C-alpha positions in Angstrom: 0.0 0.0 0.0 1.4 3.4 -1.0 0.2 6.7 0.6 0.5 9.8 -1.6 -2.0 12.5 -0.6 -0.8 15.5 -2.6 -2.7 17.9 -0.3 -0.6 16.8 2.7 3.1 17.3 3.4 5.5 14.4 3.0 5.5 12.5 6.3 2.2 13.9 7.5 0.0 11.5 9.4 -2.8 9.8 7.4 -5.3 7.7 9.4 -7.0 4.8 7.6 -9.9 3.5 9.7 -9.4 -0.1 10.4 -5.6 -0.1 9.6 -3.9 2.7 11.6 -1.9 5.9 11.0 0.7 6.0 8.3 3.2 8.6 7.0 2.2 10.3 3.8 4.7 9.3 1.0 5.4 5.9 2.6 4.9 2.4 1.2 3.6 -0.3 3.6 3.3 -4.0 3.6 -0.2 -5.0 4.9 -0.5 -8.5 6.3 -3.5 -10.7 5.7 -4.5 -10.2 9.4 -4.4 -6.4 9.0 -6.5 -6.6 5.7 -9.1 -8.8 7.5 -9.2 -6.2 10.4 -9.9 -3.5 7.8 -12.9 -5.6 6.5 -14.2 -6.2 10.0 -14.0 -2.4 10.8 -16.1 -1.7 7.7 -18.6 -4.5 8.3 -22.3 -3.8 7.8 -25.4 -5.3 9.5 -27.9 -6.4 6.9 -30.2 -7.9 9.4 -33.8 -7.0 10.1 -36.9 -7.8 12.2 -38.1 -11.4 11.8 -41.6 -11.0 10.2 -42.5 -14.7 10.0 -45.3 -15.2 12.6 -44.4 -19.0 12.7 -40.8 -18.2 13.7 -39.7 -18.4 17.4 -37.9 -15.0 16.7 -41.0 -13.3 15.3 -40.8 -9.5 16.0 -37.2 -9.8 17.1 -34.3 -8.1 15.4 -32.0 -10.7 13.8 -28.5 -9.5 13.0 -26.8 -10.5 9.8 -23.3 -9.0 9.8 -21.6 -8.9 6.4 -17.9 -8.3 6.1 -16.9 -5.0 4.6 -15.0 -4.6 1.3 -11.4 -5.6 0.9 -8.6 -3.0 0.5 -8.5 -3.7 -3.2 -12.3 -3.1 -3.5 -12.3 0.4 -2.0 -11.2 3.7 -3.3 -9.3 5.9 -0.8 -8.0 9.2 -2.0 -4.2 9.2 -2.3 -3.9 5.5 -1.4 -2.8 2.8 -3.9 -3.2 -0.8 -3.0 -1.6 -3.6 -5.0 -1.7 -7.3 -4.1 1.6 -9.0 -3.8 2.1 -12.5 -5.2 4.9 -13.2 -2.8 5.0 -12.5 0.9 7.7 -10.1 2.0 9.5 -10.5 5.3 7.7 -8.6 8.1 9.4 -5.2 8.8 10.5 -4.5 12.3 9.0 -1.0 12.6 5.3 -0.4 13.4 2.9 2.4 12.4 4.2 6.0 12.7 1.8 6.7 15.5 1.1 4.7 18.6 -2.2 3.1 18.1 -3.8 -0.3 18.8 -4.5 -0.6 15.1 -1.9 -2.6 13.1 0.3 -1.4 10.2 4.0 -1.8 9.5 6.0 0.5 7.3 8.3 -1.0 4.7 9.8 2.2 3.4 9.8 5.6 5.1 9.0 7.3 1.8 11.0 10.1 0.3 12.4 10.6 -3.1 12.2 7.6 -5.4 
């Protein structure tokens, strides 16, 4: 995942709900677990009230939580997501900000 929001300074914090805070201009390796956390954070409840009078749940709200879209299915301004066919070694540094949300920088950004 590459962050390049032209309206922000290089290195400025960019928060992506469900992933964490990243530095603008950086490239990041997102693990399968982090990608799944993103989907969970964007889940929607498609449930409704049971209207079947024969059902034991008649008149009761029945949840039906659907996972949110994957990172490759959403459009986030200034964020490019590409799927890797090979798994890179996990980098040692974490997100640029101290959060409970995962995210590990691969490259600090800068001139390429």
